[in-house]
C-alpha positions as CSV (number, residue, x, y, z in Angstrom):
1,X,60.0,47.0,29.1
2,X,63.7,46.9,28.5
3,X,65.7,44.4,30.4
4,X,69.4,43.6,30.8
5,X,70.7,40.5,29.1
6,X,73.6,39.0,31.1
7,X,76.3,36.7,29.8
8,X,75.4,33.1,30.7
9,X,78.1,30.4,31.4
10,X,79.3,29.2,28.1
11,X,82.0,26.7,29.0
12,X,83.3,25.1,32.2
13,X,86.0,27.1,34.1
14,X,85.7,30.1,31.7
15,X,84.9,33.3,33.7
16,X,85.9,35.9,31.1
17,X,85.4,35.9,27.3
18,X,86.5,38.3,24.6
19,X,84.0,39.7,22.0
20,X,85.0,38.7,18.5
21,X,81.9,40.0,16.7
22,X,78.5,41.6,17.4
23,X,75.8,39.9,15.4
24,X,72.9,42.5,15.9
25,X,72.3,46.2,15.9
26,X,70.2,48.6,17.9
27,X,66.6,48.3,16.7
28,X,66.9,44.7,15.5
29,X,64.1,42.3,16.3
30,X,65.6,39.1,17.5
31,X,64.1,35.6,18.1
32,X,64.9,33.4,21.1
33,X,68.1,31.5,20.4
34,X,69.3,33.9,17.7
35,X,73.1,34.6,18.0
36,X,73.8,38.0,19.6
37,X,77.6,37.8,20.0
38,X,80.5,35.7,18.9
39,X,83.0,35.4,21.7
40,X,86.4,33.8,22.3
41,X,86.2,31.4,25.3
42,X,89.7,30.1,25.9
43,X,90.8,29.1,22.4
44,X,87.4,28.3,20.9
45,X,85.0,30.7,19.2
46,X,81.4,30.4,20.6
47,X,78.1,32.1,19.7
48,X,76.0,33.7,22.5
49,X,72.3,33.1,21.8
50,X,69.5,35.4,22.9
51,X,67.6,34.0,25.9
52,X,64.3,35.4,24.6
53,X,62.8,37.3,21.7
54,X,62.5,41.1,21.6
55,X,64.0,44.3,20.2
56,X,67.6,45.4,20.8
57,X,67.5,48.8,22.5
58,X,71.2,49.2,23.6
59,X,74.5,47.3,23.1
60,X,76.8,47.6,26.1
61,X,80.0,46.0,24.6
62,X,82.2,46.4,21.5
63,X,84.5,44.1,19.6
64,X,87.6,43.4,21.7
65,X,85.9,43.9,25.0
66,X,86.4,41.3,27.8
67,X,83.1,40.4,29.4
68,X,82.7,38.5,32.6
69,X,80.1,35.8,33.2
70,X,77.0,37.5,34.7
71,X,77.9,40.9,33.1
72,X,75.1,42.7,31.2
73,X,76.0,43.1,27.5
74,X,72.7,44.0,25.8
75,X,69.4,45.8,26.7
76,X,66.4,44.0,25.1
77,X,62.8,45.2,25.0
78,X,60.9,42.0,25.7
79,X,57.5,43.4,24.8
80,X,57.6,41.2,21.7
81,X,58.4,38.1,23.6
82,X,58.7,36.6,27.1
83,X,60.2,39.0,29.6
84,X,62.9,37.7,31.9
85,X,62.4,38.0,35.7
86,X,64.0,41.2,37.2
87,X,67.3,40.9,38.9
88,X,65.9,41.7,42.4
89,X,63.6,38.6,42.1
90,X,66.5,36.2,41.5
91,X,66.5,35.0,45.1
92,X,62.9,33.7,44.7
93,X,61.9,30.8,42.5
94,X,60.9,32.1,39.1
95,X,57.9,30.7,37.2
96,X,58.6,28.4,34.3
97,X,57.5,31.0,31.7
98,X,59.8,33.7,33.1
99,X,63.2,32.4,33.7
100,X,66.1,34.8,34.5
101,X,68.5,35.7,31.8
102,X,71.2,33.7,33.6
103,X,69.9,30.5,35.0
104,X,72.0,29.0,37.8
105,X,71.5,25.3,38.1
106,X,72.7,23.3,41.1
107,X,75.5,20.9,40.2
108,X,74.8,17.2,40.5
109,X,76.4,15.5,43.4
110,X,79.1,13.0,42.5
111,X,79.7,9.9,44.6
112,X,83.4,9.6,44.1
113,X,86.2,11.8,42.7
114,X,87.0,11.6,39.0
115,X,90.3,9.9,38.1
116,X,93.2,12.3,37.8
117,X,95.6,11.5,35.0
118,X,98.6,13.4,36.4
119,X,100.5,13.4,39.6
120,X,99.8,15.8,42.5
121,X,102.4,18.5,42.5
122,X,100.9,20.8,45.1
123,X,101.9,20.7,48.7
124,X,100.2,18.6,51.3
125,X,97.6,20.3,53.6
126,X,98.6,21.8,56.8
127,X,98.9,19.2,59.5
128,X,97.1,21.3,62.1
129,X,94.2,22.4,59.9
130,X,91.3,24.0,61.7
131,X,88.4,21.7,62.6
132,X,86.1,23.2,60.0
133,X,88.5,22.3,57.2
134,X,87.5,18.7,56.6
135,X,89.4,16.7,54.0
136,X,86.9,14.5,52.3
137,X,87.5,10.9,51.3
138,X,84.4,11.1,49.2
139,X,84.4,14.5,47.6
140,X,81.2,16.4,46.8
141,X,82.1,18.8,43.9
142,X,80.6,20.0,40.7
143,X,81.8,18.7,37.3
144,X,83.5,22.1,36.6
145,X,85.5,21.9,39.9
146,X,86.6,18.4,39.0
147,X,87.7,19.4,35.6
148,X,89.7,22.3,36.9
149,X,91.3,19.9,39.4
150,X,92.3,17.6,36.6
151,X,93.8,20.5,34.6
152,X,95.9,21.6,37.7
153,X,96.8,18.0,38.7
154,X,95.3,18.3,42.1
155,X,93.9,15.4,44.2
156,X,90.6,16.7,45.5
157,X,90.8,14.4,48.5
158,X,93.6,16.7,49.8
159,X,91.6,19.9,49.5
160,X,89.7,21.5,52.4
161,X,86.0,21.8,51.6
162,X,84.2,24.9,52.9
163,X,81.0,24.9,50.9
164,X,77.5,24.2,52.2
165,X,77.0,20.6,53.3
166,X,80.7,19.8,52.8
167,X,80.7,20.7,49.1
168,X,84.1,21.5,47.6
169,X,84.1,24.7,45.6
170,X,86.3,26.2,42.9
171,X,87.4,28.8,45.5
172,X,88.5,26.0,47.8
173,X,90.6,24.5,45.0
174,X,92.2,27.8,44.0
175,X,93.0,28.7,47.6
176,X,94.6,25.3,48.0
177,X,96.8,25.8,45.0
178,X,97.8,29.3,46.1
179,X,98.8,28.0,49.5
180,X,100.9,25.3,47.9
181,X,102.6,27.7,45.5
182,X,103.4,30.1,48.4
183,X,104.5,27.3,50.7
184,X,102.0,28.1,53.3
185,X,100.0,24.9,52.6
186,X,103.0,22.6,53.4
187,X,103.8,21.5,56.9
188,X,107.5,21.7,56.0
189,X,107.2,25.0,54.1
190,X,108.6,23.3,51.0
191,X,106.1,24.6,48.4
192,X,107.3,26.4,45.2
193,X,108.2,30.0,46.1
194,X,105.5,32.5,45.1
195,X,106.5,35.2,42.6
196,X,107.4,38.4,44.4
197,X,105.2,41.4,43.7
198,X,106.2,43.5,40.6
199,X,107.9,46.8,41.1
200,X,105.9,49.9,40.2
201,X,107.1,50.5,36.7
202,X,105.0,53.7,36.6
203,X,107.5,55.2,39.0
204,X,110.3,54.6,36.6
205,X,108.7,55.7,33.3
206,X,105.7,55.5,31.0
207,X,104.1,52.1,30.6
208,X,101.1,50.7,28.8
209,X,98.9,47.9,30.3
210,X,97.2,45.5,27.9
211,X,94.7,43.0,29.1
212,X,95.5,39.4,28.3
213,X,93.3,38.0,25.5
214,X,91.3,34.8,26.1
215,X,93.7,32.8,24.0
216,X,96.7,34.1,25.9
217,X,95.1,33.3,29.3
218,X,94.3,29.8,28.1
219,X,97.8,29.4,26.8
220,X,99.3,30.6,30.1
221,X,97.2,28.1,32.1
222,X,98.1,25.1,29.8
223,X,101.8,25.9,29.7
224,X,101.9,26.3,33.5
225,X,100.3,22.9,33.9
226,X,102.6,21.3,31.3
227,X,105.8,22.7,32.7
228,X,104.9,21.8,36.3
229,X,103.7,18.3,35.5
230,X,106.3,17.0,32.9
231,X,110.1,16.6,33.4
232,X,111.1,17.9,29.9
233,X,114.1,16.7,27.9
234,X,114.8,18.0,24.3
235,X,116.7,16.0,21.7
236,X,118.0,17.5,18.5
237,X,118.6,16.0,15.1
238,X,118.7,17.1,11.4
239,X,117.0,15.7,8.3
240,X,118.2,16.1,4.7
241,X,115.1,17.1,2.9
242,X,116.7,18.0,-0.4
243,X,114.9,15.3,-2.4
244,X,111.6,15.9,-0.5
245,X,111.8,19.7,-1.4
246,X,112.4,18.9,-5.0
247,X,109.5,16.6,-5.2
248,X,107.2,19.0,-3.3
249,X,108.0,21.8,-5.7
250,X,107.4,19.5,-8.7
251,X,103.8,19.0,-7.5
252,X,102.9,22.7,-7.6
253,X,99.6,23.3,-9.4
254,X,98.6,19.6,-9.2
255,X,96.2,19.9,-6.3
256,X,96.4,21.3,-2.8
257,X,99.7,23.0,-2.1
258,X,102.0,20.5,-0.4
259,X,104.0,21.8,2.6
260,X,106.8,20.4,4.6
261,X,104.4,20.3,7.6
262,X,102.1,17.9,5.7
263,X,104.9,15.5,5.0
264,X,106.1,15.8,8.6
265,X,102.6,14.9,9.8
266,X,102.7,11.7,7.7
267,X,106.2,10.8,8.9
268,X,105.2,11.4,12.5
269,X,102.1,9.2,12.1
270,X,104.2,6.3,10.7
271,X,106.7,6.7,13.5
272,X,104.0,6.8,16.2
273,X,102.7,3.4,15.0
274,X,106.2,2.0,15.4
275,X,106.9,3.7,18.7
276,X,103.5,3.6,20.5
277,X,104.9,5.0,23.8
278,X,105.1,8.4,22.1
279,X,101.3,8.2,21.4
280,X,100.4,7.7,25.1
281,X,99.4,9.5,28.3
282,X,100.8,8.8,31.8
283,X,98.2,8.0,34.5
284,X,100.2,7.9,37.8
285,X,97.0,7.9,39.8
286,X,96.4,4.3,38.7
287,X,100.0,3.4,37.7
288,X,99.0,3.0,34.0
289,X,100.5,4.1,30.7
290,X,97.5,4.7,28.4
291,X,98.5,3.7,24.8
292,X,96.1,5.2,22.3
293,X,95.1,3.3,19.2
294,X,94.3,6.4,17.3
295,X,96.6,9.1,16.0
296,X,95.4,12.7,16.2
297,X,98.1,15.3,15.8
298,X,97.8,18.9,17.0
299,X,99.5,21.5,14.7
300,X,100.5,24.8,16.2
301,X,99.1,27.8,14.3
302,X,100.1,31.4,14.9
303,X,97.3,33.9,15.0
304,X,97.0,37.6,15.8
305,X,95.5,36.7,19.2
306,X,98.1,34.0,20.1
307,X,99.0,30.4,19.5
308,X,96.2,27.9,18.7
309,X,96.7,24.1,18.3
310,X,93.9,22.6,16.2
311,X,93.9,18.8,15.9
312,X,94.1,16.8,12.7
313,X,92.4,13.5,13.3
314,X,93.3,10.0,12.0
315,X,96.5,11.3,10.4
316,X,97.7,7.7,9.8
317,X,94.7,7.1,7.5
318,X,95.1,10.1,5.3
319,X,97.4,10.8,2.3
320,X,99.8,13.7,2.2
321,X,97.4,15.5,-0.2
322,X,94.5,15.1,2.1
323,X,96.6,16.4,5.0
324,X,97.7,19.4,2.9
325,X,94.1,20.3,2.2
326,X,93.0,19.9,5.8
327,X,95.9,21.9,7.1
328,X,95.1,24.8,4.9
329,X,91.4,24.8,5.9
330,X,92.0,24.4,9.6
331,X,94.7,27.1,9.6
332,X,92.3,29.5,7.9
333,X,89.6,28.8,10.5
334,X,92.1,29.3,13.3
335,X,93.2,32.7,12.0
336,X,89.5,33.7,11.5
337,X,88.7,32.6,15.1
338,X,86.2,30.1,13.7
339,X,87.5,27.0,15.5
340,X,85.1,25.2,17.9
341,X,86.2,23.4,21.0
342,X,86.1,19.9,19.4
343,X,88.8,21.0,16.9
344,X,91.1,22.0,19.8
345,X,90.9,18.8,21.8
346,X,91.6,15.1,21.5
347,X,95.2,15.3,20.3
348,X,97.7,12.5,21.0
349,X,100.9,14.3,19.8
350,X,101.8,17.9,18.7
351,X,103.8,19.3,15.8
352,X,105.1,22.8,15.6
353,X,107.0,24.3,12.6
354,X,109.0,27.5,12.9
355,X,110.6,27.0,9.5
356,X,108.7,30.0,8.0
357,X,110.1,32.3,10.7
358,X,113.6,31.1,11.4
359,X,115.6,29.6,14.3
360,X,118.2,26.8,14.3
361,X,116.5,24.9,17.1
362,X,114.3,25.4,20.2
363,X,112.7,23.6,23.1
364,X,109.0,23.1,22.5
365,X,106.9,22.5,25.6
366,X,105.0,19.2,25.7
367,X,101.3,19.7,25.5
368,X,100.0,17.9,28.6
369,X,98.5,15.2,28.8
370,X,100.6,14.2,25.8
371,X,104.1,12.9,26.3
372,X,106.0,14.4,23.3
373,X,106.1,17.2,20.8
374,X,108.2,17.7,17.6
375,X,109.5,21.1,16.5
376,X,110.8,21.9,13.0
377,X,113.1,24.9,12.4
378,X,114.2,26.6,9.2
379,X,116.0,24.5,6.6
380,X,119.4,25.7,5.5
381,X,121.8,24.7,2.7
382,X,125.0,23.2,4.1
383,X,127.9,21.3,2.5
384,X,127.5,17.5,3.0
385,X,130.2,14.9,2.1
386,X,128.5,12.7,-0.5
387,X,129.9,10.5,-3.2
388,X,133.5,11.6,-2.4
389,X,132.7,15.3,-2.6
390,X,131.0,18.1,-0.7
391,X,127.6,18.9,-2.2
392,X,125.0,21.5,-1.1
393,X,122.1,19.8,0.8
394,X,119.0,21.3,2.5
395,X,119.0,20.3,6.1
396,X,116.1,20.9,8.5
397,X,116.6,20.8,12.3
398,X,114.3,18.6,14.4
399,X,113.7,19.3,18.1
400,X,111.8,16.6,20.0
401,X,110.8,17.4,23.6
402,X,109.5,14.4,25.6
403,X,108.4,13.3,29.1
404,X,111.3,11.5,30.6
405,X,109.1,9.6,33.0
406,X,107.7,7.7,29.9
407,X,110.4,7.9,27.3
408,X,114.2,7.3,27.6
409,X,116.8,9.1,25.6
410,X,117.7,6.1,23.4
411,X,114.0,5.7,22.4
412,X,113.7,9.4,21.7
413,X,116.8,9.2,19.5
414,X,115.5,6.3,17.5
415,X,112.0,7.9,17.1
416,X,113.5,11.2,15.9
417,X,115.9,9.4,13.5
418,X,113.0,7.4,12.1
419,X,111.1,10.6,11.3
420,X,114.3,12.1,9.8
421,X,114.8,9.1,7.6
422,X,111.2,9.2,6.3
423,X,111.6,12.9,5.4
424,X,114.8,12.1,3.6
425,X,113.1,9.4,1.5
426,X,109.6,10.6,0.8
427,X,108.7,7.5,-1.2
428,X,109.3,5.4,1.9
429,X,106.1,7.1,3.3
430,X,104.1,5.4,0.6
431,X,105.6,2.0,1.3
432,X,105.2,2.3,5.1
433,X,101.8,3.9,5.1
């Protein structure tokens, strides 16, 4: 008997995924646990396993489709394996040998709210809230709801819980944020103004609507959190990389291709050891500055689907050649949508290089919960007064954005200048490493 296989939850707070690849064809006999699809969940590529064995009778999606959790994506004849319980029986307890395709497990009850590493920026609850809206001191919420709250910087004790038994749901959290953004959740009406509705562009002319990709949706969420949480300041400087560029080109054919990004990674790692505040996170909930003893640097990579920031770990412990090889491999995996979630998390600082595209400077957005990000722009030959004459030198612009709650302008200037000096004297990296 053919049954519908529905998309199970693959990752917390991910409701829609994008199909990267279909791993099976109609008529294939598949085993339980065999990958059926490869999907993009936020910025990570994940495989979707078959919940049971059987024969594929129909494929309901194609590459590029966006699929919601709980949506059917394949029909499977389970005659050759265990058959999932029919959808209409989902309300009744299913026997152990016949679990539904999508198994919903009750979330464990937590005794206390998880610590929140960022300040609350949403408005306070309405003073005259209805009696049924109880603001819990000890919040009952699922791990997924708590994680979403941390990403949004929301104190769960300020959110009205409407779930069964006083449980706080994701809908409660989203409604709270919407109210704060519109100003309706603040007794003084001082919330951030909501964006007005868009005009009907179709009444003006022809338009095309394109659904946002999984990567673009994840980027939008992260940038909104970063911009709302962090008071940004950007400091600009330049570095004379004439000697570095000559040395880099002299190493062609002697191993992994060396790039300016690889040297910049090493220079940043050295500077982070000397300026530990730039390798930190701000915990206002507990009035702490968390100084990390490890250096993991995210590197922005452009892909067809959008920007990805894979993380290079333990940069301070690796040579420039090792970093060059790792950068090449991780960029190839990013463009092929082969990164897993572990490669996209755990960063302590971010580096983004627009030198291959252009620009004379820009304002990169700090990747929360980090406190700083360095941007490189395109190097250009300029006349520089040196040894009593003007000589052509290759100058690269540096743009450092930082969290002004943690870092002052003077410290940012010294940090950026240190990186510039290291790039100007590449041998110094060997001495200081």
